[in-house]
Backbone as ProteinMPNN parsed JSONL, in Angstrom:
{"seq_chain_A": "MSSQTDLKATTTTGQITENDDINLGILLELGSIGAGHAATSLSDVLQEPISIEVPKIHNVKPYLIPQFYNLHDIKTTAILLQLNDKYGCDILLTFEYTEARKIAAMMNMVSSIDELDQTMETSALQELANILIGSFLTSISDFAGVGLMPTTPQTVTDTFDAIIDNFLIKQSMVSDNALIFETRFKRNGEDAKSILMLFPTQELKDLLVEKSKAMAQV", "coords_chain_A": {"N_chain_A": [[0.993, -1.551, 0.08], [0.243, 2.275, -0.171], [1.508, 5.436, 0.682], [0.418, 6.693, 3.233], [1.005, 8.98, 4.54], [1.893, 10.534, 2.725], [-0.454, 10.357, 0.357], [-2.43, 11.761, 1.609], [-4.256, 10.367, 3.433], [-6.296, 9.176, 5.823], [-5.715, 7.249, 8.244], [-7.633, 5.02, 10.783], [-7.707, 2.929, 13.622], [-9.102, 2.176, 15.219], [-9.026, 4.315, 17.271], [-10.084, 7.233, 18.003], [-10.539, 9.473, 15.109], [-10.079, 12.703, 12.266], [-10.641, 13.545, 9.799], [-11.476, 16.146, 7.603], [-13.768, 16.36, 8.711], [-15.149, 13.871, 9.444], [-15.797, 11.485, 11.949], [-13.531, 8.85, 12.329], [-13.11, 7.025, 14.53], [-15.897, 6.643, 15.154], [-17.402, 5.776, 13.035], [-15.881, 3.344, 12.49], [-16.084, 1.781, 14.809], [-19.551, 1.382, 13.787], [-18.631, 0.13, 11.671], [-17.96, -2.487, 12.423], [-19.954, -3.81, 14.023], [-22.12, -4.086, 12.131], [-20.263, -5.503, 10.439], [-20.381, -7.434, 12.082], [-23.27, -8.115, 12.337], [-22.979, -8.373, 9.905], [-21.774, -11.427, 10.358], [-23.05, -12.849, 12.03], [-25.326, -13.498, 10.038], [-24.336, -14.513, 8.554], [-23.19, -17.055, 9.87], [-25.824, -18.383, 9.82], [-26.174, -18.54, 7.39], [-24.627, -20.547, 6.543], [-24.448, -22.505, 8.401], [-22.29, -22.712, 10.386], [-19.773, -21.037, 12.003], [-19.073, -18.128, 11.266], [-16.649, -15.276, 11.429], [-16.178, -11.857, 10.88], [-13.872, -9.239, 10.786], [-13.147, -6.474, 11.331], [-10.601, -4.391, 10.704], [-8.915, -1.791, 9.88], [-10.497, 1.394, 9.066], [-10.487, 3.541, 6.242], [-9.992, 6.946, 5.478], [-10.424, 8.74, 2.131], [-9.441, 10.16, -1.063], [-10.949, 10.185, -3.412], [-9.299, 9.939, -6.368], [-7.096, 9.325, -5.31], [-6.833, 6.23, -5.172], [-6.103, 4.359, -6.814], [-3.216, 4.433, -6.403], [-3.096, 5.065, -3.828], [-3.593, 2.165, -2.765], [-2.245, 0.003, -4.911], [-2.418, -1.656, -6.624], [-2.574, -2.584, -9.472], [-2.341, -4.139, -12.181], [-3.49, -5.809, -10.957], [-5.94, -9.085, -10.558], [-9.605, -8.381, -9.76], [-13.109, -8.458, -8.252], [-15.621, -6.995, -7.81], [-18.309, -5.79, -6.449], [-21.098, -3.528, -7.231], [-22.958, -1.681, -5.74], [-26.108, 0.52, -5.598], [-27.189, 4.125, -3.869], [-30.153, 5.822, -3.746], [-31.68, 7.491, -2.795], [-31.978, 10.132, -1.017], [-29.952, 10.481, 0.675], [-27.643, 10.037, -0.738], [-25.024, 7.367, -2.227], [-22.683, 5.302, -3.299], [-21.457, 2.099, -3.473], [-19.114, 0.054, -3.655], [-17.726, -3.031, -3.294], [-15.067, -4.802, -3.033], [-13.139, -8.191, -4.317], [-10.233, -9.373, -4.602], [-9.194, -11.276, -7.277], [-8.775, -14.194, -6.676], [-9.121, -13.839, -3.795], [-12.042, -13.696, -4.481], [-12.643, -16.271, -4.865], [-12.675, -18.396, -3.114], [-14.663, -17.238, -1.449], [-16.695, -17.692, -2.787], [-16.39, -20.044, -3.34], [-17.069, -20.783, -0.128], [-19.144, -19.812, 0.717], [-20.776, -21.305, -1.664], [-20.674, -23.784, 0.501], [-18.711, -25.413, -0.964], [-15.496, -28.177, -1.177], [-13.988, -27.048, -2.84], [-12.268, -24.6, -5.083], [-12.922, -25.145, -7.434], [-15.238, -26.656, -7.543], [-16.464, -24.571, -8.285], [-19.321, -23.045, -10.856], [-18.913, -20.175, -13.259], [-22.343, -18.891, -13.068], [-22.198, -19.592, -10.05], [-20.146, -18.429, -8.652], [-20.605, -16.081, -9.051], [-23.224, -15.524, -8.259], [-23.018, -16.038, -5.172], [-21.293, -14.053, -4.278], [-22.636, -12.077, -5.066], [-24.937, -12.096, -2.726], [-23.189, -11.817, -0.796], [-22.519, -10.03, -0.7], [-25.596, -8.43, -0.412], [-26.012, -9.052, 2.337], [-23.84, -8.678, 3.513], [-23.221, -5.453, 2.911], [-25.461, -4.959, 3.417], [-26.282, -5.095, 6.419], [-23.768, -2.903, 6.947], [-25.724, -1.018, 6.4], [-27.52, -0.968, 8.031], [-26.576, -0.609, 10.781], [-25.798, 2.055, 9.774], [-27.776, 3.676, 8.494], [-29.024, 3.414, 11.683], [-27.825, 4.954, 13.479], [-27.35, 7.317, 12.518], [-30.49, 8.051, 11.537], [-32.557, 7.4, 9.814], [-33.229, 6.236, 7.016], [-31.707, 3.677, 4.348], [-30.931, 2.59, 1.599], [-30.082, -0.418, -0.732], [-29.081, -0.561, -3.602], [-30.524, -3.736, -6.395], [-27.276, -5.53, -6.584], [-24.454, -4.554, -9.038], [-22.389, -7.431, -10.695], [-18.844, -7.367, -11.407], [-15.465, -8.386, -13.532], [-11.769, -7.416, -13.112], [-9.379, -5.875, -14.153], [-8.031, -4.444, -10.316], [-7.42, -1.831, -11.333], [-8.642, -0.658, -14.262], [-11.425, -1.206, -13.147], [-11.798, 0.227, -11.098], [-11.485, 2.817, -12.371], [-12.492, 3.7, -13.88], [-14.408, 3.362, -12.282], [-14.675, 5.561, -10.85], [-15.073, 7.354, -12.625], [-17.538, 8.326, -13.022], [-17.812, 8.466, -10.646], [-17.259, 11.329, -9.951], [-18.038, 14.022, -10.123], [-19.485, 13.776, -7.888], [-18.638, 12.752, -5.392], [-16.011, 13.82, -3.025], [-15.07, 12.517, -1.09], [-13.901, 8.844, -0.168], [-14.539, 5.58, 1.589], [-13.025, 3.746, 3.455], [-13.401, 0.72, 4.222], [-11.378, -1.984, 5.979], [-11.962, -6.144, 5.422], [-12.627, -8.673, 7.194], [-13.052, -12.512, 6.333], [-13.3, -15.007, 7.823], [-13.121, -18.381, 8.216], [-13.51, -21.69, 9.129], [-10.519, -21.798, 10.014], [-9.75, -20.9, 7.805], [-8.579, -17.899, 5.429], [-10.044, -14.847, 4.293], [-9.62, -11.642, 1.607], [-10.579, -8.358, 2.162], [-12.978, -5.365, 0.133], [-14.945, -3.336, 1.25], [-16.213, -0.092, 0.161], [-17.119, 3.356, 0.759], [-18.661, 6.232, -1.358], [-19.811, 8.502, -0.04], [-22.708, 11.218, -1.058], [-23.124, 14.522, -0.54], [-24.585, 15.761, 1.041], [-25.003, 13.265, 2.669], [-22.561, 13.008, 4.211], [-22.649, 15.048, 5.459], [-24.622, 14.541, 7.898], [-23.834, 12.792, 8.489], [-21.134, 13.855, 9.588], [-22.298, 15.999, 11.802], [-24.097, 14.448, 12.983], [-21.342, 12.804, 14.664], [-20.379, 14.735, 15.902], [-22.795, 15.238, 17.557], [-22.483, 12.978, 19.383], [-20.515, 12.87, 20.387], [-20.407, 15.145, 22.183], [-22.103, 13.498, 23.927]], "CA_chain_A": [[-0.271, -0.121, 0.812], [1.405, 3.72, -0.505], [2.404, 6.107, 1.956], [-0.757, 7.46, 3.88], [0.716, 10.081, 5.263], [1.842, 11.369, 0.723], [-0.96, 10.762, -0.606], [-3.141, 12.756, 2.598], [-5.38, 10.058, 3.555], [-6.271, 9.341, 7.311], [-7.017, 5.777, 9.097], [-7.543, 4.5, 12.008], [-7.028, 1.221, 13.993], [-9.521, 1.72, 16.685], [-8.841, 5.098, 17.847], [-10.642, 9.127, 17.572], [-8.979, 9.862, 13.779], [-10.864, 13.265, 12.475], [-9.933, 14.453, 8.163], [-12.772, 16.389, 7.145], [-14.129, 16.767, 10.604], [-15.746, 12.719, 9.542], [-15.356, 10.859, 12.994], [-13.601, 7.938, 11.449], [-13.158, 6.133, 15.022], [-17.309, 5.972, 15.861], [-17.63, 4.785, 11.424], [-15.328, 1.852, 12.432], [-16.983, 0.926, 15.201], [-20.046, 0.679, 12.891], [-18.633, -0.926, 11.411], [-17.501, -3.043, 13.449], [-21.109, -3.755, 14.432], [-22.645, -4.308, 10.81], [-19.544, -7.119, 10.08], [-21.298, -8.663, 13.039], [-24.862, -8.52, 12.171], [-23.033, -9.64, 8.853], [-21.409, -12.829, 10.571], [-24.195, -13.565, 12.314], [-26.344, -13.968, 9.318], [-23.354, -16.24, 7.139], [-23.563, -18.406, 10.11], [-27.106, -18.759, 10.333], [-27.256, -19.74, 6.414], [-23.997, -21.543, 6.313], [-24.865, -23.193, 9.644], [-21.462, -23.096, 10.371], [-19.336, -20.19, 12.562], [-18.018, -17.542, 10.566], [-16.573, -13.941, 11.241], [-16.196, -11.377, 10.128], [-13.708, -7.704, 10.676], [-12.828, -4.989, 10.776], [-9.098, -3.876, 11.58], [-8.992, -0.351, 9.772], [-11.53, 2.244, 8.085], [-9.255, 5.06, 5.686], [-11.137, 8.388, 4.203], [-9.539, 8.954, 0.82], [-9.708, 11.48, -2.042], [-11.649, 8.576, -4.246], [-9.491, 9.459, -6.763], [-5.765, 8.704, -4.85], [-7.479, 5.044, -4.043], [-5.769, 3.42, -7.014], [-2.451, 4.929, -5.87], [-3.005, 3.94, -2.172], [-3.619, 0.125, -3.047], [-1.182, 0.149, -5.714], [-3.011, -2.699, -7.179], [-3.226, -1.776, -10.658], [-2.794, -5.133, -12.805], [-3.837, -7.132, -9.373], [-7.455, -9.415, -11.14], [-10.608, -8.691, -8.762], [-13.718, -9.148, -9.368], [-16.402, -6.362, -7.489], [-19.348, -5.586, -6.787], [-21.332, -1.897, -7.152], [-24.366, -1.104, -5.567], [-26.035, 2.454, -5.17], [-28.63, 4.411, -2.672], [-30.104, 6.335, -5.333], [-32.189, 8.4, -2.128], [-32.05, 11.661, -0.636], [-28.959, 10.26, 1.409], [-27.41, 8.388, -1.64], [-23.731, 6.747, -1.623], [-21.69, 3.864, -4.43], [-20.786, 0.834, -2.352], [-17.783, -1.365, -4.707], [-17.164, -3.774, -2.017], [-13.344, -5.353, -4.513], [-11.698, -8.585, -3.636], [-9.041, -9.675, -5.324], [-10.386, -12.5, -7.717], [-8.252, -15.767, -6.586], [-10.137, -15.031, -2.798], [-13.737, -13.679, -4.355], [-13.277, -17.519, -5.746], [-12.666, -18.282, -1.674], [-15.199, -16.652, -0.367], [-17.87, -18.216, -2.942], [-16.8, -21.971, -2.885], [-17.536, -20.891, 1.203], [-20.727, -19.35, 0.248], [-21.97, -22.651, -1.943], [-19.998, -24.72, 1.018], [-17.5, -26.872, -1.348], [-14.63, -27.825, -0.744], [-12.43, -26.948, -4.102], [-13.08, -23.664, -6.713], [-13.621, -25.966, -9.013], [-15.815, -27.327, -8.088], [-17.446, -23.629, -9.158], [-18.503, -22.23, -12.208], [-18.668, -18.848, -12.969], [-23.231, -18.924, -11.815], [-21.897, -20.59, -8.506], [-19.124, -17.683, -7.861], [-21.964, -14.823, -8.996], [-24.272, -15.549, -7.112], [-22.459, -16.125, -3.919], [-19.9, -12.835, -4.49], [-24.037, -11.611, -4.8], [-25.535, -12.64, -2.061], [-22.274, -12.2, 0.793], [-22.678, -8.68, -0.604], [-26.354, -8.677, 0.135], [-25.654, -9.903, 3.568], [-22.251, -7.131, 4.215], [-23.706, -4.403, 2.331], [-27.371, -4.337, 3.692], [-25.824, -4.64, 7.75], [-23.2, -1.975, 7.613], [-26.222, -0.136, 5.986], [-28.504, -0.696, 8.598], [-26.256, 0.238, 11.296], [-25.415, 3.427, 9.193], [-29.114, 3.914, 9.31], [-29.81, 3.486, 13.153], [-26.486, 5.84, 13.339], [-28.289, 8.557, 11.226], [-31.703, 8.069, 12.124], [-32.538, 8.324, 8.28], [-33.443, 4.484, 6.026], [-30.676, 3.593, 3.13], [-32.025, 1.008, 0.136], [-29.8, -0.268, -1.996], [-30.138, -1.433, -5.597], [-29.785, -4.24, -7.264], [-26.023, -5.583, -6.779], [-23.84, -5.54, -10.289], [-20.776, -7.605, -10.346], [-17.523, -7.322, -12.75], [-14.222, -8.803, -12.612], [-10.979, -6.662, -14.312], [-8.071, -5.628, -13.496], [-8.387, -3.328, -10.228], [-7.133, 0.031, -11.534], [-9.776, -0.796, -14.348], [-12.762, -1.303, -12.064], [-11.693, 2.414, -10.293], [-11.119, 4.104, -13.178], [-14.677, 2.895, -14.495], [-16.023, 4.193, -11.534], [-14.439, 7.365, -10.282], [-15.197, 8.15, -14.25], [-19.186, 8.52, -12.84], [-17.283, 9.234, -8.93], [-15.921, 12.691, -10.419], [-19.19, 14.878, -9.392], [-20.842, 12.662, -6.474], [-18.312, 12.819, -3.921], [-14.868, 14.399, -2.22], [-14.669, 11.224, -0.151], [-13.752, 7.732, -0.221], [-14.703, 5.977, 3.356], [-12.575, 2.505, 2.783], [-13.658, -0.317, 5.935], [-10.615, -3.042, 5.062], [-12.673, -6.807, 6.187], [-11.392, -9.551, 6.811], [-13.607, -13.218, 6.763], [-13.301, -16.449, 8.813], [-14.312, -19.661, 8.511], [-12.599, -23.114, 10.069], [-8.801, -21.164, 9.902], [-9.143, -19.773, 6.057], [-9.145, -16.495, 5.946], [-10.349, -14.107, 2.866], [-10.447, -9.876, 2.308], [-12.46, -7.511, 0.866], [-12.068, -3.591, 1.013], [-15.296, -2.296, 1.158], [-15.629, 1.66, -0.41], [-18.538, 3.993, 0.806], [-17.992, 7.265, -1.978], [-21.023, 9.806, -0.173], [-22.653, 12.055, -1.353], [-22.5, 15.235, 0.631], [-25.869, 15.522, 1.959], [-25.496, 11.362, 3.752], [-21.313, 13.335, 4.285], [-23.49, 16.061, 6.521], [-25.339, 14.393, 7.92], [-22.278, 11.628, 9.651], [-20.379, 14.785, 10.969], [-23.351, 16.153, 12.446], [-24.198, 12.885, 14.3], [-20.988, 12.221, 15.288], [-20.523, 15.534, 15.971], [-23.528, 15.388, 19.25], [-21.582, 12.027, 19.983], [-18.488, 13.281, 20.725], [-20.21, 15.606, 23.089], [-22.694, 13.042, 25.303]], "C_chain_A": [[0.673, 1.505, -0.078], [0.754, 3.316, 0.325], [0.486, 6.948, 1.919], [-0.611, 8.776, 3.795], [1.102, 11.268, 2.633], [0.515, 11.71, 0.099], [-3.11, 10.894, 0.526], [-4.425, 11.415, 2.396], [-5.525, 9.643, 4.977], [-7.085, 8.207, 7.705], [-7.111, 5.365, 10.468], [-8.028, 3.158, 12.351], [-8.612, 0.935, 15.148], [-9.527, 3.148, 17.496], [-9.697, 6.868, 17.075], [-9.24, 9.394, 16.47], [-10.134, 11.015, 13.381], [-9.931, 13.783, 10.145], [-11.504, 14.314, 8.125], [-13.607, 16.393, 8.031], [-15.837, 14.736, 10.306], [-14.82, 12.346, 10.662], [-15.021, 9.205, 12.12], [-13.549, 6.554, 12.944], [-15.09, 5.882, 15.338], [-17.341, 4.807, 14.302], [-16.668, 3.74, 11.873], [-15.975, 0.942, 14.059], [-18.186, 0.878, 15.128], [-19.63, 0.437, 12.355], [-18.46, -2.832, 11.501], [-18.843, -3.866, 13.606], [-22.034, -4.074, 12.828], [-21.788, -5.306, 10.148], [-19.641, -7.84, 11.284], [-22.499, -9.316, 13.187], [-24.216, -9.353, 10.855], [-23.133, -11.547, 9.109], [-22.778, -14.214, 10.959], [-25.15, -14.067, 11.386], [-25.672, -14.733, 8.46], [-23.405, -17.251, 7.951], [-23.867, -18.937, 9.545], [-27.341, -19.541, 8.958], [-25.909, -20.556, 5.864], [-24.103, -22.315, 7.842], [-23.523, -23.735, 9.398], [-21.099, -21.5, 11.086], [-17.834, -19.651, 11.261], [-18.043, -15.663, 11.442], [-15.872, -13.319, 10.284], [-15.416, -9.994, 10.531], [-13.487, -8.027, 9.764], [-11.81, -3.812, 10.632], [-9.185, -2.557, 11.437], [-10.313, -0.102, 8.449], [-9.99, 3.491, 7.412], [-10.192, 6.128, 5.312], [-9.946, 9.116, 2.998], [-10.105, 9.272, -0.009], [-9.989, 10.444, -2.918], [-10.322, 8.212, -5.774], [-7.802, 9.153, -6.857], [-6.275, 7.458, -4.699], [-6.082, 3.966, -5.287], [-3.977, 3.337, -6.879], [-1.969, 4.58, -3.95], [-2.923, 2.931, -1.675], [-2.633, 0.1, -3.43], [-1.686, -1.614, -6.008], [-3.139, -3.205, -8.673], [-2.949, -3.501, -11.126], [-3.27, -6.558, -11.864], [-5.799, -7.729, -10.427], [-8.762, -9.352, -9.994], [-12.246, -8.369, -9.626], [-14.699, -7.655, -7.903], [-17.758, -6.379, -8.005], [-20.105, -4.214, -6.436], [-23.302, -2.14, -6.936], [-24.299, 0.584, -5.283], [-27.249, 2.542, -4.687], [-28.544, 5.682, -3.567], [-31.338, 7.726, -4.135], [-32.396, 9.971, -1.692], [-30.251, 11.819, -0.09], [-28.077, 9.678, 1.328], [-25.834, 8.312, -1.359], [-23.989, 5.229, -3.02], [-21.322, 3.628, -3.506], [-19.984, 0.588, -3.256], [-17.545, -1.71, -3.028], [-16.352, -5.402, -3.011], [-13.119, -6.565, -3.289], [-11.22, -9.179, -4.571], [-10.076, -11.383, -6.007], [-10.092, -13.864, -7.087], [-9.048, -15.284, -4.38], [-11.054, -14.037, -2.249], [-12.825, -15.571, -4.79], [-13.285, -18.277, -3.568], [-13.308, -18.622, -0.94], [-16.698, -17.391, -1.757], [-17.436, -20.278, -3.368], [-17.209, -21.709, -1.086], [-19.024, -20.826, 1.475], [-21.489, -20.873, 0.311], [-21.103, -24.133, -0.754], [-19.425, -26.003, -0.127], [-16.721, -26.421, -0.936], [-13.326, -27.307, -2.018], [-13.585, -25.622, -4.622], [-12.884, -24.134, -7.412], [-13.861, -26.43, -9.144], [-16.885, -25.804, -8.491], [-17.715, -23.683, -10.416], [-19.409, -21.177, -11.555], [-20.877, -17.868, -12.513], [-22.878, -19.002, -10.93], [-21.598, -19.366, -7.795], [-20.589, -16.322, -8.456], [-22.4, -14.501, -8.114], [-24.055, -15.268, -5.374], [-21.547, -14.602, -3.556], [-22.045, -12.208, -3.406], [-25.192, -11.46, -3.088], [-24.616, -12.245, -0.421], [-22.208, -10.046, 0.305], [-24.195, -7.872, -0.221], [-26.096, -8.419, 1.804], [-25.002, -8.116, 3.941], [-22.756, -6.746, 4.286], [-24.52, -4.015, 3.428], [-27.05, -3.929, 5.999], [-25.171, -3.324, 8.061], [-24.347, -1.264, 7.551], [-27.681, 0.221, 7.272], [-27.49, -0.331, 10.216], [-25.428, 1.654, 11.64], [-26.256, 3.603, 9.325], [-29.123, 3.936, 10.804], [-29.277, 4.654, 13.801], [-27.187, 7.168, 13.791], [-29.318, 8.628, 11.046], [-33.007, 8.069, 10.392], [-32.413, 6.773, 7.247], [-32.644, 4.672, 5.151], [-31.544, 2.168, 3.234], [-31.063, 0.833, -0.871], [-30.161, -0.503, -2.951], [-29.979, -2.374, -6.099], [-27.917, -3.903, -7.353], [-25.538, -6.487, -8.262], [-22.939, -5.825, -9.789], [-19.751, -7.556, -11.656], [-16.442, -8.001, -12.833], [-13.201, -7.863, -13.655], [-10.323, -7.187, -13.744], [-8.823, -4.424, -12.398], [-9.188, -1.585, -10.49], [-8.387, -0.004, -12.811], [-10.806, -0.512, -14.52], [-12.164, 0.569, -11.711], [-11.811, 2.837, -11.045], [-12.414, 3.998, -13.906], [-15.492, 4.174, -13.58], [-15.703, 5.074, -11.175], [-14.889, 7.773, -11.937], [-16.421, 8.814, -13.689], [-18.896, 9.539, -11.595], [-17.856, 10.677, -8.879], [-16.511, 14.057, -9.674], [-19.764, 14.817, -8.56], [-20.67, 12.516, -5.603], [-16.613, 12.833, -4.049], [-14.268, 12.869, -0.97], [-15.0, 10.147, -0.316], [-14.179, 6.927, 1.138], [-14.123, 4.488, 3.18], [-12.754, 1.065, 4.049], [-13.145, -1.313, 4.958], [-10.9, -4.252, 5.719], [-12.163, -7.802, 5.625], [-12.448, -11.3, 7.854], [-12.841, -14.057, 6.875], [-13.596, -17.757, 9.471], [-13.096, -20.832, 8.054], [-10.532, -23.381, 9.485], [-8.851, -21.244, 8.746], [-9.344, -18.82, 6.454], [-9.553, -15.807, 4.135], [-10.223, -12.412, 2.904], [-10.655, -9.188, 1.315], [-11.791, -5.981, 1.441], [-13.619, -2.898, 0.018], [-15.634, -0.738, 0.877], [-17.268, 1.846, -0.009], [-18.096, 5.705, -0.046], [-20.429, 8.047, -1.673], [-20.958, 10.789, -0.061], [-22.604, 13.241, -0.239], [-23.413, 15.515, 1.882], [-25.678, 14.386, 3.101], [-24.029, 12.621, 4.041], [-21.706, 14.762, 5.33], [-23.778, 15.863, 7.68], [-24.329, 13.183, 8.961], [-21.778, 12.468, 10.349], [-21.468, 15.276, 11.878], [-23.602, 15.164, 13.176], [-23.241, 12.7, 14.856], [-19.962, 13.326, 16.241], [-20.869, 15.862, 17.669], [-22.962, 14.071, 19.871], [-21.705, 12.211, 20.928], [-19.397, 13.962, 21.934], [-21.43, 15.055, 24.253], [-21.532, 12.923, 25.807]], "O_chain_A": [[1.833, 1.373, -0.47], [0.091, 2.365, 0.741], [-0.239, 7.45, 1.06], [-1.386, 9.61, 3.327], [0.63, 12.114, 1.874], [0.224, 12.761, -0.474], [-4.24, 10.454, 0.31], [-5.283, 11.422, 1.514], [-4.428, 9.864, 5.491], [-8.299, 8.009, 7.667], [-6.137, 5.668, 11.158], [-8.622, 2.399, 11.585], [-9.016, -0.112, 15.653], [-10.157, 3.057, 18.549], [-9.728, 7.313, 15.928], [-8.017, 9.48, 16.576], [-11.229, 10.757, 13.882], [-8.854, 14.213, 9.732], [-12.335, 13.431, 8.337], [-14.658, 16.515, 7.402], [-16.952, 14.612, 10.813], [-13.613, 12.587, 10.688], [-15.86, 8.55, 11.502], [-13.839, 5.387, 12.681], [-15.416, 4.779, 15.777], [-17.317, 3.576, 14.315], [-16.956, 2.845, 11.079], [-16.2, -0.26, 14.201], [-18.656, 0.39, 16.156], [-20.578, 0.104, 11.644], [-18.75, -3.851, 10.874], [-18.628, -4.967, 13.101], [-23.085, -4.512, 13.297], [-22.335, -6.025, 9.311], [-18.962, -8.852, 11.46], [-22.842, -10.364, 13.733], [-24.554, -10.503, 10.577], [-23.82, -12.449, 8.631], [-23.176, -15.334, 10.636], [-25.845, -15.017, 11.748], [-26.214, -15.529, 7.693], [-23.598, -18.364, 7.462], [-23.317, -19.759, 8.813], [-28.058, -20.533, 8.826], [-26.036, -21.195, 4.819], [-22.952, -22.73, 7.975], [-23.272, -24.693, 8.667], [-21.953, -20.643, 10.861], [-16.78, -20.06, 10.774], [-19.021, -15.045, 11.863], [-15.236, -13.733, 9.314], [-16.313, -9.173, 10.726], [-13.445, -8.685, 8.725], [-12.082, -2.62, 10.484], [-9.462, -1.883, 12.429], [-10.8, -0.776, 7.542], [-8.997, 3.977, 7.954], [-11.252, 5.826, 4.765], [-8.939, 9.805, 3.167], [-11.28, 8.92, -0.105], [-9.022, 9.725, -3.168], [-10.164, 7.096, -6.267], [-7.212, 8.855, -7.896], [-6.209, 7.353, -3.474], [-5.334, 3.11, -4.815], [-3.422, 2.291, -7.216], [-1.042, 4.126, -3.279], [-2.439, 2.597, -0.593], [-1.734, 0.154, -2.59], [-1.139, -2.579, -5.474], [-3.807, -4.203, -8.945], [-3.428, -4.261, -10.285], [-3.336, -7.77, -12.071], [-6.617, -6.898, -10.82], [-8.888, -10.377, -9.324], [-12.537, -8.166, -10.805], [-13.969, -7.562, -6.916], [-18.277, -6.681, -9.079], [-19.783, -3.708, -5.361], [-24.284, -2.513, -7.576], [-23.44, 1.42, -5.003], [-28.172, 1.733, -4.784], [-27.585, 6.334, -3.979], [-31.731, 8.749, -4.695], [-33.092, 10.77, -2.319], [-29.499, 12.771, -0.298], [-27.495, 9.005, 2.178], [-25.328, 8.999, -0.472], [-24.946, 4.561, -3.409], [-20.884, 4.397, -2.649], [-20.389, 1.333, -4.147], [-17.311, -1.03, -2.029], [-16.82, -6.466, -3.416], [-12.983, -6.401, -2.077], [-11.967, -9.539, -5.481], [-10.968, -12.114, -5.578], [-11.02, -14.66, -6.947], [-9.412, -16.239, -3.694], [-11.24, -13.572, -1.125], [-11.885, -14.985, -5.328], [-14.401, -18.51, -3.104], [-13.245, -19.519, -0.1], [-17.798, -17.474, -1.209], [-18.116, -21.286, -3.559], [-17.787, -22.715, -0.676], [-19.793, -21.5, 2.16], [-22.165, -21.463, 1.153], [-20.992, -25.278, -1.19], [-19.697, -27.202, -0.071], [-16.544, -25.294, -0.473], [-12.1, -27.279, -1.922], [-14.811, -25.52, -4.632], [-12.542, -23.516, -8.42], [-13.65, -27.152, -10.118], [-18.005, -26.005, -8.959], [-16.913, -24.142, -11.229], [-20.078, -21.031, -10.532], [-20.985, -16.776, -11.956], [-23.344, -17.993, -10.402], [-22.201, -18.996, -6.788], [-21.433, -15.986, -7.625], [-22.218, -13.583, -7.314], [-24.701, -14.555, -4.606], [-21.279, -14.315, -2.389], [-22.471, -12.064, -2.26], [-26.022, -10.61, -2.765], [-25.102, -12.326, 0.707], [-21.884, -9.115, 1.043], [-24.082, -6.74, 0.248], [-26.036, -7.256, 2.203], [-25.434, -7.039, 4.352], [-23.427, -6.843, 5.314], [-24.375, -3.051, 4.181], [-27.442, -2.966, 6.659], [-25.558, -2.608, 8.985], [-24.465, -0.604, 8.584], [-28.461, 1.169, 7.365], [-28.12, 0.536, 10.821], [-24.867, 2.169, 12.607], [-26.382, 3.897, 10.513], [-29.352, 5.115, 11.073], [-29.966, 5.341, 14.555], [-27.443, 7.758, 14.84], [-29.521, 9.452, 10.155], [-34.028, 8.731, 10.199], [-31.3, 6.425, 6.854], [-32.557, 5.859, 4.838], [-32.167, 1.383, 3.949], [-30.998, 1.625, -1.811], [-31.325, -0.672, -3.316], [-28.886, -2.246, -6.651], [-27.318, -2.917, -7.783], [-25.713, -7.634, -8.674], [-22.395, -5.242, -8.851], [-20.138, -7.746, -12.809], [-16.329, -8.488, -11.708], [-13.595, -7.562, -14.781], [-10.271, -8.236, -13.101], [-9.705, -3.66, -12.788], [-10.148, -0.845, -10.273], [-9.333, 0.693, -12.442], [-11.325, 0.119, -15.44], [-12.306, 1.685, -12.211], [-12.541, 3.796, -10.791], [-13.019, 4.907, -14.475], [-16.311, 5.08, -13.73], [-16.661, 5.836, -11.047], [-14.932, 8.995, -12.074], [-16.407, 10.032, -13.87], [-19.304, 10.683, -11.392], [-18.66, 11.122, -8.06], [-15.908, 14.865, -8.969], [-20.614, 15.656, -8.26], [-21.497, 12.235, -4.736], [-15.978, 12.146, -4.85], [-13.245, 12.59, -0.345], [-16.179, 9.942, -0.606], [-14.196, 7.738, 2.064], [-14.983, 3.824, 2.6], [-11.718, 0.698, 4.604], [-13.618, -1.645, 3.871], [-10.362, -4.205, 6.825], [-11.621, -8.058, 4.549], [-12.602, -11.451, 9.066], [-11.779, -14.107, 6.253], [-14.035, -18.126, 10.56], [-12.242, -20.881, 7.169], [-9.787, -24.243, 9.017], [-7.831, -21.772, 8.302], [-10.002, -18.527, 7.453], [-9.296, -16.365, 3.069], [-10.589, -11.802, 3.909], [-10.839, -9.31, 0.104], [-10.977, -5.562, 2.265], [-13.673, -2.347, -1.082], [-15.062, -0.069, 1.737], [-18.235, 1.113, -0.217], [-17.281, 6.401, 0.559], [-21.473, 8.083, -2.325], [-20.111, 11.492, 0.491], [-22.107, 12.997, 0.861], [-23.202, 15.519, 3.095], [-26.107, 14.536, 4.246], [-24.67, 13.669, 4.134], [-20.781, 15.363, 5.875], [-23.437, 16.628, 8.582], [-24.444, 13.046, 10.179], [-21.743, 12.311, 11.569], [-21.394, 14.717, 12.972], [-23.09, 15.214, 14.294], [-23.551, 12.288, 15.974], [-19.081, 12.977, 17.027], [-20.174, 16.311, 18.581], [-22.991, 14.113, 21.101], [-22.409, 12.012, 21.918], [-19.198, 13.311, 22.959], [-21.757, 15.751, 25.214], [-21.4, 12.559, 26.975]]}, "name": "protein", "num_of_chains": 1, "seq": "MSSQTDLKATTTTGQITENDDINLGILLELGSIGAGHAATSLSDVLQEPISIEVPKIHNVKPYLIPQFYNLHDIKTTAILLQLNDKYGCDILLTFEYTEARKIAAMMNMVSSIDELDQTMETSALQELANILIGSFLTSISDFAGVGLMPTTPQTVTDTFDAIIDNFLIKQSMVSDNALIFETRFKRNGEDAKSILMLFPTQELKDLLVEKSKAMAQV"}
C-alpha cells in the first residue's frame, strides 16, 4: 500500500481520528457492528461459525485510491450497489479474484474452488454483498436516523485499476470522500480479505458529521 502521508489519507484502527470532520473512530465502530451482524447472518446461512473483522478504516480522496492500494494489474472482482435517495451513496465491494473465489466456495459450501462455475460464483458473491453491505447500511442507518436502501448488486471482474478508473469517472461530480473499510472473513481457520468502499454524497457526509459531533458531545 502507498504512503498514507503522501496520499493525505486518514486511517484509524480504533482511535478517534478525524479528516474533513468525519469521525473515523465512530465509523469504525459502526463498521464493526455491521460486520458482526453480517457474520451472524452468514453463520445462519452456512450453519457454521463465520467471523468478519474490520481492522481498519481509511478516508481517502477517490482519485487517490489506485495509488493508495497499488493493485494496478491485479485481477479483481467487484460488486457495485447504489443508494438513490436524498442521502445517496455509491458502494463498491472488491476482492482480489483468488479471494473472491475462496469466498464463493465458502458460500457454496464446496471444498475446492475448482467445483465452482461462473454462475455459482456470481450468485454467491452477490448474496454475500447483500448480507455484508445490508448489515453495514443498517448500522449506519440506525446511527444517522435515516433509511438507506441499496439497489440490486452488479458484478464485474477486471483489473483493479480498470474497475476503479471506470467507477471514478462516474464519481467525479458525486463524492469528495471514499470511506474504505478493510474486512477479513474467517471460517475453519481460513481467511479471505475484501475492501468495502463507500462514496457518500455531500448530504450523507454532512449528516454523518452532524451525528458524530452530537455523539462526541454526549
